[in-house]
C-alpha positions as CSV (number, residue, x, y, z in Angstrom):
1,X,0.1,-0.1,0.1
2,X,1.0,3.7,-0.2
3,X,3.1,5.8,2.0
4,X,2.4,9.4,2.8
5,X,3.4,12.3,5.0
6,X,1.4,15.5,6.3
7,X,3.1,18.6,7.7
8,X,1.6,21.4,9.8
9,X,3.7,24.1,11.3
10,X,6.5,26.8,10.8
11,X,7.8,26.9,7.1
12,X,10.4,24.5,6.1
13,X,11.7,23.2,2.9
14,X,9.9,20.2,1.6
15,X,13.3,18.3,1.3
16,X,13.6,18.5,5.3
17,X,10.9,15.9,5.4
18,X,11.1,14.3,2.0
19,X,14.8,13.5,1.8
20,X,16.8,14.4,4.9
21,X,15.3,12.0,7.7
22,X,17.0,8.5,7.8
23,X,13.7,6.8,6.8
24,X,12.5,9.6,4.8
25,X,9.3,9.4,2.4
26,X,11.8,8.8,-0.5
27,X,13.4,6.0,1.3
28,X,10.0,4.5,2.1
29,X,9.3,4.7,-1.6
30,X,11.9,1.9,-1.9
31,X,12.1,0.3,1.6
32,X,8.8,0.6,3.3
33,X,8.8,-1.2,6.8
34,X,5.1,-1.4,7.7
35,X,3.4,-1.9,4.5
36,X,2.0,-5.0,2.5
37,X,4.4,-3.9,-0.2
38,X,8.0,-2.5,0.4
39,X,8.0,-0.6,-2.8
40,X,5.9,2.3,-3.6
41,X,6.9,3.3,-7.2
42,X,3.5,3.7,-8.9
43,X,3.9,7.6,-9.0
44,X,4.2,10.1,-6.5
45,X,2.6,13.7,-5.7
46,X,3.3,16.7,-3.5
47,X,0.9,19.6,-2.7
48,X,1.6,22.6,-0.7
49,X,-0.1,25.9,0.5
50,X,2.0,29.2,-0.4
51,X,0.7,32.7,-1.2
52,X,-2.8,31.7,-2.4
53,X,-5.6,29.8,-0.6
54,X,-5.6,27.0,-3.2
55,X,-2.7,24.6,-2.8
56,X,0.1,24.0,-5.5
57,X,0.3,20.6,-7.0
58,X,2.9,18.5,-8.6
59,X,2.2,14.8,-9.6
60,X,4.2,12.4,-11.8
61,X,4.3,8.8,-12.8
62,X,7.9,8.2,-12.3
63,X,9.1,6.6,-8.8
64,X,9.9,9.2,-6.6
65,X,13.4,7.8,-5.7
66,X,14.3,8.4,-9.5
67,X,12.8,11.9,-10.2
68,X,15.3,14.8,-10.3
69,X,12.5,17.3,-10.8
70,X,11.2,16.3,-7.4
71,X,14.5,16.7,-5.7
72,X,15.0,20.2,-7.3
73,X,11.6,21.3,-6.3
74,X,11.9,20.1,-2.8
75,X,15.0,21.9,-2.2
76,X,13.4,25.2,-3.4
77,X,9.8,25.3,-1.9
78,X,9.0,26.3,1.7
79,X,5.8,25.7,3.2
80,X,4.0,25.4,6.6
81,X,1.3,23.0,5.1
82,X,2.2,20.3,2.8
83,X,1.4,16.6,1.7
84,X,3.5,14.2,0.1
85,X,2.4,10.7,-1.2
86,X,4.2,7.8,-2.8
87,X,1.9,5.4,-4.5
88,X,1.5,1.6,-4.6
89,X,-1.5,0.9,-7.1
90,X,-4.1,-1.4,-5.8
91,X,-5.3,-2.0,-9.3
92,X,-6.1,1.2,-11.1
93,X,-3.7,2.6,-13.8
94,X,-0.5,4.5,-13.2
95,X,-1.2,8.0,-14.4
96,X,-0.9,11.6,-13.2
97,X,-4.7,11.8,-12.4
98,X,-4.5,8.8,-10.3
99,X,-1.5,10.0,-8.2
100,X,-2.2,11.8,-4.9
101,X,-2.7,14.5,-3.5
102,X,-6.2,15.3,-4.9
103,X,-7.3,18.9,-4.6
104,X,-10.6,20.9,-5.0
105,X,-10.9,24.6,-4.2
106,X,-8.8,25.1,-1.3
107,X,-9.2,21.3,0.1
108,X,-6.4,18.8,-0.4
109,X,-6.8,15.0,0.2
110,X,-4.7,11.9,0.1
111,X,-5.2,8.2,1.2
112,X,-3.7,4.8,1.9
113,X,-5.7,1.7,1.7
114,X,-8.7,0.4,-0.5
115,X,-12.3,-0.2,-0.9
116,X,-12.7,-3.9,-0.9
117,X,-14.7,-5.0,-4.1
118,X,-14.1,-1.7,-5.6
119,X,-15.1,-2.9,-9.1
120,X,-18.4,-4.1,-7.7
121,X,-19.3,-1.0,-5.9
122,X,-17.7,1.7,-8.0
123,X,-20.8,2.5,-10.1
124,X,-23.3,2.8,-7.0
125,X,-20.7,4.9,-5.0
126,X,-20.0,7.3,-8.1
127,X,-23.8,7.9,-8.0
128,X,-23.5,9.6,-4.5
129,X,-21.3,12.4,-6.2
130,X,-23.5,15.4,-7.7
131,X,-22.9,16.4,-11.2
132,X,-21.2,19.5,-10.3
133,X,-18.5,17.7,-8.3
134,X,-18.3,14.6,-10.7
135,X,-17.1,16.9,-13.5
136,X,-13.8,17.4,-11.5
137,X,-13.2,13.5,-11.4
138,X,-10.1,13.0,-13.5
139,X,-8.9,9.6,-12.6
140,X,-10.3,6.2,-11.7
141,X,-9.2,5.4,-8.2
142,X,-11.3,4.8,-5.2
143,X,-9.3,7.6,-3.2
144,X,-10.5,10.2,-5.6
145,X,-13.9,8.9,-5.4
146,X,-14.1,8.8,-1.5
147,X,-12.8,12.5,-1.5
148,X,-15.5,13.6,-3.8
149,X,-18.0,11.8,-1.8
150,X,-16.8,13.5,1.4
151,X,-17.2,17.0,-0.5
152,X,-20.7,16.1,-1.5
153,X,-21.5,15.2,2.2
154,X,-20.4,18.5,3.6
155,X,-16.5,18.3,4.1
156,X,-16.3,22.2,3.9
157,X,-18.7,22.8,6.6
158,X,-18.0,19.9,9.1
159,X,-15.2,17.6,8.1
160,X,-15.7,14.9,10.7
161,X,-19.3,14.4,10.0
162,X,-18.8,14.2,6.3
163,X,-16.2,11.6,6.9
164,X,-18.3,9.6,8.9
165,X,-21.4,9.7,6.6
166,X,-18.9,8.7,3.8
167,X,-17.4,5.9,5.6
168,X,-20.9,4.4,6.5
169,X,-22.0,4.8,2.8
170,X,-19.3,2.8,1.5
171,X,-19.7,0.1,4.0
172,X,-23.4,-0.1,3.5
173,X,-23.0,-0.4,-0.4
174,X,-20.4,-3.1,0.2
175,X,-22.9,-5.1,2.3
176,X,-25.8,-4.4,-0.3
177,X,-23.6,-6.1,-2.8
178,X,-22.4,-9.0,-0.5
179,X,-18.7,-7.7,-0.7
180,X,-16.7,-9.3,2.3
181,X,-13.4,-7.8,1.5
182,X,-12.5,-5.1,3.9
183,X,-12.5,-1.3,3.6
184,X,-9.2,0.2,4.9
185,X,-8.8,4.0,4.9
186,X,-6.1,6.0,6.4
187,X,-6.2,9.5,4.9
188,X,-5.4,13.0,5.5
189,X,-7.3,16.2,4.3
190,X,-6.7,20.0,4.8
191,X,-8.0,23.2,4.0
192,X,-4.7,24.9,4.6
193,X,-5.5,25.6,8.3
194,X,-6.4,22.6,10.3
195,X,-4.9,19.0,9.4
196,X,-7.4,16.0,9.8
197,X,-6.3,12.5,9.4
198,X,-8.3,9.3,9.7
199,X,-7.3,5.9,10.7
200,X,-10.2,3.3,10.0
201,X,-11.0,-0.1,8.7
202,X,-14.0,-2.3,8.6
203,X,-11.9,-5.4,9.9
204,X,-9.5,-5.4,12.7
205,X,-6.5,-4.3,10.4
206,X,-6.4,-0.6,9.7
207,X,-3.3,0.8,7.9
208,X,-0.7,2.3,10.1
209,X,-0.7,6.1,11.0
210,X,1.7,8.0,13.5
211,X,2.0,11.6,14.6
212,X,4.8,13.4,16.2
213,X,4.3,17.0,17.7
214,X,7.4,19.1,18.4
215,X,8.1,22.8,18.4
216,X,4.5,23.7,17.6
217,X,4.4,21.4,14.6
218,X,2.7,18.3,13.7
219,X,4.1,15.5,11.4
220,X,1.6,12.8,10.4
221,X,2.9,9.8,8.5
222,X,2.2,6.3,7.3
223,X,5.2,5.0,9.1
224,X,8.0,6.9,11.4
225,X,10.7,8.9,9.3
226,X,13.6,8.4,12.0
227,X,14.2,5.8,14.5
228,X,17.0,7.8,16.3
229,X,16.1,11.3,15.3
230,X,15.0,12.4,18.7
231,X,11.4,12.5,17.4
232,X,8.6,10.7,19.5
233,X,6.2,8.9,17.3
234,X,2.6,8.0,18.6
235,X,0.3,5.5,16.9
236,X,-3.1,7.0,16.1
237,X,-5.7,4.7,17.6
238,X,-7.7,2.5,15.2
239,X,-11.0,4.0,14.1
240,X,-10.1,7.4,15.2
241,X,-9.6,11.0,13.6
242,X,-6.7,12.9,14.4
243,X,-7.2,16.8,14.5
244,X,-4.2,19.1,14.3
245,X,-4.7,22.8,14.9
246,X,-3.1,25.9,16.7
247,X,-4.1,24.2,20.0
248,X,-2.3,21.0,19.2
249,X,-3.2,17.4,18.2
250,X,-6.0,15.3,19.5
251,X,-7.9,12.2,18.6
252,X,-11.7,11.8,18.3
253,X,-13.5,8.5,17.8
254,X,-15.1,7.7,14.6
């Protein structure tokens, strides 16, 4: 499965998180330790907030470890809010529109996991997306589908409620179609201010998720970046939201 990183805090160069730690996200693209697949080479993406309300976005189908443009950009861009994602496809094509993060207006989203029986439930779930949002669907992944479903459910007004409604809808449609494969969902979303992450699964095996808080910043990751870097990593409990804001990070049951 994929590996990702979300950062909220003082402005830093993206390379400080993507390349410099011992077990950086770029290292994880080749040597993931807590993933079903050790290699995440089916494209990558970064999204960041700068001078405008909407995030910038750079996505590519090359493996992250072998893209000189990513290394150059990461050494030049400074941001206090950014996402980075290295992809391991669960069945959909390797293409730019299928690489994370996904954006809509000021919102940004990325995901690790999958909807069990996606090919069976996809058509019905896409019917939950209103036309005005469906026009912005560029790819074919279940991740983008979930993001648009959450937007339709009121993500901009009440992110936690929108996520709950969407998770319940996916499970209900799986049950309706007799799908027994699990729905696993570890995701991050932000509007450029608060950072919200989710760790959830319909079975007892949610994908891993960790958070580190230090010096008024929060780093949320699929797996820790450093074992001996002096950073304290805490696992987010299963079936919980993680909310990172100016007052710190807290968990909320789903």
